[in-house]
C-alpha positions as a Python dict, from the first residue, in 0.01 Angstrom:
ca = {
    (1, 'M'): (0, 0, 0),
    (2, 'R'): (82, -206, 299),
    (3, 'K'): (237, 86, 489),
    (4, 'L'): (-61, 254, 433),
    (5, 'T'): (-348, -14, 520),
    (6, 'I'): (-134, -92, 830),
    (7, 'A'): (-111, 270, 948),
    (8, 'L'): (-496, 338, 908),
    (9, 'I'): (-569, -26, 1065),
    (10, 'L'): (-428, 114, 1361),
    (11, 'L'): (-486, 466, 1324),
    (12, 'S'): (-873, 374, 1328),
    (13, 'V'): (-821, 136, 1637),
    (14, 'S'): (-663, 360, 1852),
    (15, 'L'): (-937, 623, 1833),
    (16, 'T'): (-1265, 446, 1798),
    (17, 'P'): (-1281, 553, 2207),
    (18, 'L'): (-1240, 889, 2114),
    (19, 'H'): (-1477, 882, 1823),
    (20, 'A'): (-1729, 723, 1999),
    (21, 'Q'): (-1690, 980, 2310),
    (22, 'N'): (-1622, 1313, 2048),
    (23, 'E'): (-1778, 1258, 1770),
    (24, 'L'): (-1372, 1215, 1554),
    (25, 'E'): (-1452, 1366, 1186),
    (26, 'I'): (-1276, 1172, 957),
    (27, 'F'): (-1254, 1323, 554),
    (28, 'G'): (-1007, 1428, 303),
    (29, 'Y'): (-992, 1343, -51),
    (30, 'L'): (-863, 1093, -344),
    (31, 'E'): (-625, 1341, -584),
    (32, 'S'): (-510, 1181, -931),
    (33, 'Q'): (-263, 1439, -1111),
    (34, 'M'): (-140, 1401, -1474),
    (35, 'M'): (200, 1611, -1593),
    (36, 'G'): (287, 1624, -1939),
    (37, 'L'): (583, 1785, -2058),
    (38, 'R'): (713, 1788, -2425),
    (39, 'M'): (1119, 1935, -2456),
    (40, 'Q'): (1337, 1910, -2787),
    (41, 'D'): (1113, 1696, -2968),
    (42, 'K'): (1039, 1461, -2677),
    (43, 'F'): (718, 1410, -2468),
    (44, 'F'): (733, 1281, -2109),
    (45, 'Q'): (484, 1162, -1895),
    (46, 'W'): (459, 1188, -1496),
    (47, 'Y'): (134, 1030, -1222),
    (48, 'T'): (30, 1103, -932),
    (49, 'N'): (-250, 911, -715),
    (50, 'K'): (-231, 1074, -333),
    (51, 'L'): (-504, 1000, -70),
    (52, 'R'): (-505, 1211, 193),
    (53, 'V'): (-707, 1141, 553),
    (54, 'D'): (-757, 1438, 723),
    (55, 'L'): (-944, 1403, 1140),
    (56, 'K'): (-1026, 1625, 1354),
    (57, 'S'): (-1194, 1628, 1724),
    (58, 'E'): (-1320, 1864, 1986),
    (59, 'L'): (-1181, 1704, 2304),
    (60, 'S'): (-1380, 1924, 2482),
    (61, 'S'): (-1454, 2313, 2449),
    (62, 'H'): (-1077, 2389, 2530),
    (63, 'I'): (-889, 2107, 2338),
    (64, 'M'): (-879, 2041, 1976),
    (65, 'F'): (-705, 1764, 1798),
    (66, 'A'): (-613, 1740, 1414),
    (67, 'A'): (-388, 1545, 1174),
    (68, 'N'): (-334, 1473, 810),
    (69, 'F'): (-189, 1156, 672),
    (70, 'D'): (-98, 1181, 276),
    (71, 'Y'): (-12, 850, 95),
    (72, 'I'): (132, 929, -307),
    (73, 'T'): (239, 744, -527),
    (74, 'H'): (452, 850, -807),
    (75, 'H'): (423, 672, -1192),
    (76, 'G'): (602, 764, -1522),
    (77, 'K'): (936, 954, -1577),
    (78, 'T'): (981, 958, -1144),
    (79, 'R'): (1398, 1033, -1248),
    (80, 'W'): (1457, 1473, -1365),
    (81, 'N'): (1812, 1568, -1407),
    (82, 'I'): (1790, 1929, -1369),
    (83, 'L'): (2117, 1954, -1618),
    (84, 'E'): (1831, 1889, -1904),
    (85, 'F'): (1696, 2229, -1823),
    (86, 'L'): (2004, 2463, -1800),
    (87, 'S'): (2189, 2605, -2124),
    (88, 'P'): (2492, 2425, -2264),
    (89, 'E'): (2687, 2787, -2039),
    (90, 'I'): (2598, 2671, -1693),
    (91, 'N'): (2651, 2298, -1747),
    (92, 'E'): (2991, 2396, -1819),
    (93, 'E'): (3045, 2496, -1446),
    (94, 'V'): (2951, 2099, -1354),
    (95, 'P'): (3276, 1914, -1233),
    (96, 'P'): (3341, 1635, -1411),
    (97, 'G'): (3200, 1327, -1343),
    (98, 'M'): (2925, 1474, -1098),
    (99, 'E'): (2609, 1480, -1397),
    (100, 'E'): (2416, 1205, -1202),
    (101, 'Y'): (2428, 1389, -865),
    (102, 'Y'): (2211, 1677, -1021),
    (103, 'A'): (1913, 1423, -1068),
    (104, 'M'): (1577, 1439, -881),
    (105, 'R'): (1368, 1072, -807),
    (106, 'F'): (1037, 1018, -697),
    (107, 'S'): (919, 734, -517),
    (108, 'D'): (606, 620, -300),
    (109, 'E'): (558, 875, -10),
    (110, 'T'): (372, 775, 343),
    (111, 'F'): (421, 1027, 585),
    (112, 'L'): (195, 1283, 859),
    (113, 'D'): (148, 1587, 710),
    (114, 'N'): (13, 1740, 1015),
    (115, 'A'): (-91, 1648, 1344),
    (116, 'Y'): (-129, 1929, 1618),
    (117, 'V'): (-298, 1992, 1946),
    (118, 'R'): (-441, 2358, 2027),
    (119, 'L'): (-492, 2442, 2377),
    (120, 'S'): (-779, 2724, 2386),
    (121, 'F'): (-737, 2908, 2703),
    (122, 'S'): (-913, 3248, 2816),
    (123, 'H'): (-620, 3469, 2711),
    (124, 'A'): (-418, 3248, 2489),
    (125, 'D'): (-422, 2982, 2184),
    (126, 'L'): (-121, 2723, 2234),
    (127, 'T'): (-109, 2507, 1942),
    (128, 'L'): (190, 2212, 1987),
    (129, 'G'): (289, 1997, 1670),
    (130, 'K'): (329, 1999, 1314),
    (131, 'Q'): (145, 2256, 1144),
    (132, 'Q'): (68, 2477, 899),
    (133, 'I'): (235, 2803, 883),
    (134, 'S'): (109, 3110, 648),
    (135, 'L'): (273, 3437, 626),
    (136, 'G'): (202, 3719, 441),
    (137, 'T'): (-82, 3873, 221),
    (138, 'G'): (78, 3830, -151),
    (139, 'Y'): (-81, 3540, -381),
    (140, 'V'): (196, 3391, -570),
    (141, 'W'): (523, 3518, -358),
    (142, 'N'): (541, 3618, 53),
    (143, 'P'): (880, 3786, 118),
    (144, 'T'): (758, 3746, 541),
    (145, 'D'): (707, 3352, 494),
    (146, 'I'): (1048, 3150, 566),
    (147, 'F'): (826, 2831, 560),
    (148, 'N'): (724, 2793, 230),
    (149, 'V'): (778, 2826, -96),
    (150, 'K'): (463, 2815, -331),
    (151, 'D'): (480, 2715, -758),
    (152, 'V'): (407, 3017, -957),
    (153, 'L'): (170, 2788, -1155),
    (154, 'D'): (-1, 2636, -865),
    (155, 'P'): (14, 2907, -552),
    (156, 'T'): (-317, 2777, -420),
    (157, 'Y'): (-252, 2448, -369),
    (158, 'E'): (-137, 2336, 4),
    (159, 'Q'): (140, 2381, 197),
    (160, 'P'): (270, 2159, 427),
    (161, 'G'): (285, 2158, 735),
    (162, 'H'): (618, 2233, 1003),
    (163, 'N'): (685, 2123, 1353),
    (164, 'A'): (645, 2473, 1578),
    (165, 'V'): (509, 2563, 1906),
    (166, 'R'): (274, 2882, 1866),
    (167, 'L'): (128, 3084, 2153),
    (168, 'D'): (-174, 3345, 1977),
    (169, 'I'): (-246, 3617, 2229),
    (170, 'P'): (-522, 3890, 2136),
    (171, 'L'): (-465, 4205, 2279),
    (172, 'A'): (-761, 4367, 2176),
    (173, 'T'): (-1018, 4352, 1936),
    (174, 'L'): (-897, 4396, 1612),
    (175, 'S'): (-524, 4322, 1709),
    (176, 'G'): (-317, 4017, 1858),
    (177, 'L'): (66, 3889, 1908),
    (178, 'T'): (192, 3539, 1784),
    (179, 'L'): (502, 3415, 1932),
    (180, 'L'): (627, 3109, 1750),
    (181, 'Y'): (939, 2849, 1793),
    (182, 'A'): (1033, 2599, 1529),
    (183, 'P'): (1292, 2355, 1730),
    (184, 'E'): (1566, 2189, 1553),
    (185, 'S'): (1892, 2065, 1649),
    (186, 'S'): (2019, 2330, 1884),
    (187, 'W'): (1832, 2641, 1953),
    (188, 'R'): (2102, 2851, 1755),
    (189, 'E'): (1958, 2662, 1453),
    (190, 'S'): (1591, 2675, 1539),
    (191, 'G'): (1332, 2942, 1450),
    (192, 'K'): (1189, 3230, 1637),
    (193, 'L'): (908, 3437, 1536),
    (194, 'I'): (752, 3699, 1682),
    (195, 'R'): (417, 3909, 1493),
    (196, 'W'): (191, 4180, 1569),
    (197, 'K'): (-99, 4193, 1410),
    (198, 'G'): (-398, 4474, 1409),
    (199, 'T'): (-567, 4687, 1188),
    (200, 'L'): (-516, 5087, 1100),
    (201, 'F'): (-742, 5293, 897),
    (202, 'G'): (-914, 4985, 745),
    (203, 'F'): (-576, 4801, 651),
    (204, 'D'): (-503, 4486, 795),
    (205, 'I'): (-144, 4530, 867),
    (206, 'D'): (130, 4231, 1022),
    (207, 'V'): (499, 4338, 1150),
    (208, 'T'): (690, 4055, 1169),
    (209, 'A'): (1037, 3949, 1293),
    (210, 'I'): (1197, 3612, 1248),
    (211, 'E'): (1540, 3468, 1363),
    (212, 'T'): (1629, 3134, 1185),
    (213, 'W'): (1926, 2883, 1028),
    (214, 'W'): (1939, 2951, 665),
    (215, 'R'): (2075, 2637, 476),
    (216, 'F'): (2244, 2710, 125),
    (217, 'H'): (2430, 2429, -22),
    (218, 'D'): (2716, 2419, -292),
    (219, 'Y'): (2623, 2261, -559),
    (220, 'N'): (2986, 2274, -710),
    (221, 'R'): (3149, 2066, -485),
    (222, 'L'): (3062, 1728, -277),
    (223, 'D'): (3083, 1685, 90),
    (224, 'P'): (3334, 1354, 136),
    (225, 'E'): (3148, 1252, 451),
    (226, 'T'): (2776, 1264, 338),
    (227, 'G'): (2838, 1222, -24),
    (228, 'S'): (2564, 1543, -110),
    (229, 'F'): (2635, 1836, -180),
    (230, 'W'): (2808, 2104, 27),
    (231, 'E'): (2612, 2244, 323),
    (232, 'A'): (2700, 2584, 420),
    (233, 'P'): (2426, 2737, 647),
    (234, 'E'): (2407, 3085, 778),
    (235, 'K'): (2201, 3296, 1033),
    (236, 'R'): (1890, 3490, 884),
    (237, 'R'): (1727, 3721, 1051),
    (238, 'L'): (1433, 3902, 885),
    (239, 'L'): (1194, 4182, 952),
    (240, 'G'): (895, 4250, 741),
    (241, 'V'): (587, 4421, 774),
    (242, 'S'): (264, 4312, 517),
    (243, 'T'): (-100, 4493, 441),
    (244, 'A'): (-407, 4392, 259),
    (245, 'G'): (-727, 4617, 228),
    (246, 'E'): (-924, 4778, -27),
    (247, 'L'): (-878, 5106, -188),
    (248, 'L'): (-1104, 5295, -437),
    (249, 'G'): (-1269, 4973, -522),
    (250, 'L'): (-937, 4804, -561),
    (251, 'G'): (-849, 4521, -333),
    (252, 'V'): (-460, 4617, -293),
    (253, 'W'): (-160, 4441, -42),
    (254, 'G'): (168, 4480, -22),
    (255, 'E'): (482, 4291, 202),
    (256, 'L'): (840, 4416, 227),
    (257, 'A'): (1060, 4204, 415),
    (258, 'T'): (1455, 4308, 490),
    (259, 'N'): (1699, 4010, 568),
    (260, 'W'): (1993, 4006, 746),
    (261, 'L'): (2248, 3713, 643),
    (262, 'E'): (2581, 3590, 900),
    (263, 'R'): (2808, 3583, 588),
    (264, 'S'): (2647, 3655, 262),
    (265, 'E'): (2506, 3958, 119),
    (266, 'D'): (2206, 4128, 287),
    (267, 'F'): (1892, 4151, 38),
    (268, 'Y'): (1531, 4245, 71),
    (269, 'E'): (1175, 4100, -90),
    (270, 'L'): (882, 4347, -208),
    (271, 'V'): (575, 4250, -304),
    (272, 'C'): (238, 4461, -427),
    (273, 'G'): (-76, 4387, -564),
    (274, 'I'): (-420, 4484, -694),
    (275, 'N'): (-720, 4261, -790),
    (276, 'Y'): (-1062, 4360, -937),
    (277, 'T'): (-1401, 4201, -999),
    (278, 'F'): (-1599, 4362, -1281),
    (279, 'D'): (-1973, 4351, -1305),
    (280, 'F'): (-1979, 4113, -1587),
    (281, 'Q'): (-1792, 3903, -1327),
    (282, 'T'): (-1434, 3868, -1507),
    (283, 'F'): (-1171, 3887, -1209),
    (284, 'V'): (-825, 4028, -1306),
    (285, 'M'): (-492, 4055, -1083),
    (286, 'L'): (-193, 4184, -1071),
    (287, 'E'): (83, 4114, -838),
    (288, 'Y'): (473, 4245, -865),
    (289, 'Y'): (764, 4054, -710),
    (290, 'R'): (1105, 4178, -630),
    (291, 'N'): (1396, 4032, -470),
    (292, 'T'): (1788, 4175, -491),
    (293, 'L'): (1873, 3824, -384),
    (294, 'G'): (1756, 3764, -796),
    (295, 'R'): (1988, 3851, -1078),
    (296, 'P'): (1921, 4135, -1268),
    (297, 'D'): (2045, 3993, -1588),
    (298, 'S'): (2048, 3629, -1728),
    (299, 'R'): (2423, 3643, -1797),
    (300, 'D'): (2469, 3631, -1419),
    (301, 'Y'): (2309, 3363, -1373),
    (302, 'T'): (2546, 3062, -1236),
    (303, 'L'): (2500, 2696, -1125),
    (304, 'N'): (2442, 2729, -769),
    (305, 'D'): (2154, 2993, -869),
    (306, 'W'): (1983, 2751, -1091),
    (307, 'M'): (2000, 2473, -806),
    (308, 'R'): (1937, 2680, -542),
    (309, 'F'): (1586, 2842, -711),
    (310, 'Y'): (1527, 2412, -814),
    (311, 'A'): (1584, 2319, -500),
    (312, 'S'): (1328, 2585, -317),
    (313, 'E'): (1664, 2736, -128),
    (314, 'Q'): (1577, 3046, -261),
    (315, 'K'): (1220, 3174, -393),
    (316, 'A'): (1373, 3390, -726),
    (317, 'L'): (1630, 3359, -980),
    (318, 'S'): (1566, 3668, -1111),
    (319, 'R'): (1536, 4034, -964),
    (320, 'D'): (1171, 4162, -1086),
    (321, 'Q'): (877, 3929, -1182),
    (322, 'V'): (519, 3985, -1231),
    (323, 'Y'): (254, 3774, -1204),
    (324, 'V'): (-116, 3879, -1426),
    (325, 'L'): (-397, 3675, -1378),
    (326, 'V'): (-748, 3688, -1544),
    (327, 'Q'): (-1057, 3455, -1469),
    (328, 'H'): (-1423, 3407, -1601),
    (329, 'P'): (-1709, 3174, -1489),
    (330, 'A'): (-1805, 3084, -1835),
    (331, 'T'): (-2126, 2888, -1632),
    (332, 'D'): (-2192, 2808, -1288),
    (333, 'L'): (-1963, 2526, -1265),
    (334, 'L'): (-1663, 2581, -1528),
    (335, 'E'): (-1444, 2867, -1460),
    (336, 'L'): (-1151, 2965, -1748),
    (337, 'G'): (-856, 3184, -1689),
    (338, 'L'): (-529, 3267, -1827),
    (339, 'Q'): (-231, 3325, -1598),
    (340, 'S'): (108, 3481, -1712),
    (341, 'V'): (455, 3510, -1557),
    (342, 'A'): (697, 3685, -1635),
    (343, 'S'): (1082, 3757, -1563),
    (344, 'I'): (1126, 4125, -1614),
    (345, 'S'): (1485, 4126, -1528),
    (346, 'D'): (1557, 3863, -1816),
    (347, 'R'): (1241, 3932, -2056),
    (348, 'S'): (1119, 3585, -2032),
    (349, 'V'): (766, 3498, -2024),
    (350, 'A'): (552, 3218, -1950),
    (351, 'L'): (134, 3192, -2054),
    (352, 'V'): (-48, 2954, -1872),
    (353, 'P'): (-480, 2924, -1974),
    (354, 'T'): (-636, 2713, -1704),
    (355, 'L'): (-1002, 2567, -1632),
    (356, 'Q'): (-1126, 2486, -1306),
    (357, 'Y'): (-1445, 2240, -1362),
    (358, 'S'): (-1690, 2151, -1027),
    (359, 'L'): (-1844, 1741, -1139),
    (360, 'S'): (-2027, 1784, -819),
    (361, 'D'): (-1987, 1869, -494),
    (362, 'N'): (-1727, 1615, -441),
    (363, 'V'): (-1543, 1663, -738),
    (364, 'D'): (-1329, 1915, -887),
    (365, 'V'): (-1108, 1938, -1193),
    (366, 'F'): (-805, 2175, -1244),
    (367, 'A'): (-567, 2160, -1569),
    (368, 'Y'): (-350, 2422, -1742),
    (369, 'L'): (-165, 2449, -2016),
    (370, 'N'): (222, 2582, -1957),
    (371, 'F'): (407, 2768, -2239),
    (372, 'N'): (755, 2924, -2201),
    (373, 'L'): (837, 3192, -2451),
    (374, 'G'): (1163, 3315, -2375),
    (375, 'R'): (1500, 3272, -2519),
    (376, 'E'): (1777, 3008, -2386),
    (377, 'G'): (1904, 3067, -2071),
    (378, 'T'): (1601, 3266, -1960),
    (379, 'V'): (1381, 3159, -1609),
    (380, 'F'): (1115, 3075, -1863),
    (381, 'A'): (1321, 2995, -2174),
    (382, 'R'): (1120, 2750, -2484),
    (383, 'T'): (1418, 2477, -2431),
    (384, 'T'): (1297, 2384, -2081),
    (385, 'G'): (988, 2265, -2307),
    (386, 'S'): (602, 2344, -2264),
    (387, 'G'): (373, 2148, -2075),
    (388, 'G'): (55, 2096, -1881),
    (389, 'L'): (-126, 1973, -1610),
    (390, 'L'): (-433, 1798, -1498),
    (391, 'R'): (-585, 1757, -1185),
    (392, 'V'): (-885, 1517, -1076),
    (393, 'R'): (-985, 1574, -676),
    (394, 'V'): (-1277, 1341, -527),
    (395, 'Y'): (-1370, 1455, -174),
    (396, 'F'): (-1502, 1227, 76),
}
């Protein structure tokens, strides 16, 4: 807590003149979250508290500054060993004596999530610093987004910032060009992106080309110099297209991205989805996702597949998945829903009832229960347990 207090004091002192001259906005939220999991007749709990402070100021008509500072505390079960969620057949692949290396530990965090300046010129906008980068039209999965991997049970949760230089150039009334550079230790390892965005027959269309460095790990061997899992990075090139619009009264969207890798097998990702709101206010959504990097059968899963999936090095473990969401406003303040995520490839499914409640304009409650119904060794296996989440967020 001392780090947070010192940081906020220094921040407020350094920005006091700015506040007086340029109307610095200070806002944010306090979020308290409890997660529970019942697995193998045992119940585990994990709590987090998050304070987010957002700063924003229009320094002039051409300069805008924004930053987000997060402080997160972790309580309860803060150590999880991934091997506890895997089948005996997969655990047999673990080299003897390396079991502890597969444990994930969570400790208190203090970090600057975003901090950037946007310069607006007559023919372009230039954004410098750590910023949110969101690509694609998919709700749960985004093939054209190499920066973020969403939680399939909580896909709308805010994404982290990424260090980048971004140039947005309007080409016409309904089209524009984006150039982005995400610097790393060398030009070869840095991310380069170019995206054209426009409209065609009433549909929004993006065409994106990316070159980046993909950091895979081999979870069967350790690097003797670092004591961590062996890293096997390689160059990745992506060409993708995404679109969204309305067709016959339905909201429709799609994304397709082809990936060429330097050494590994090339793959593609595809998303297509529809949604509709009935006259009685029930909202229905369906999204299908294919990733040929994923396996077509659970018998093909390896230790590396599972670990890369849990470490968000790849977006999917199985090849074909589908997401379904049904929501209905029970009252003006209460919305009930049911999510279902299914792996078509290994025939496993998770059912997730949801609740969203607004206690006031500044207090929101979100909760879900998660029931995994698949057989052992599948993505949503019963043996990985069932649980839930309760989140209360207070805005200021």
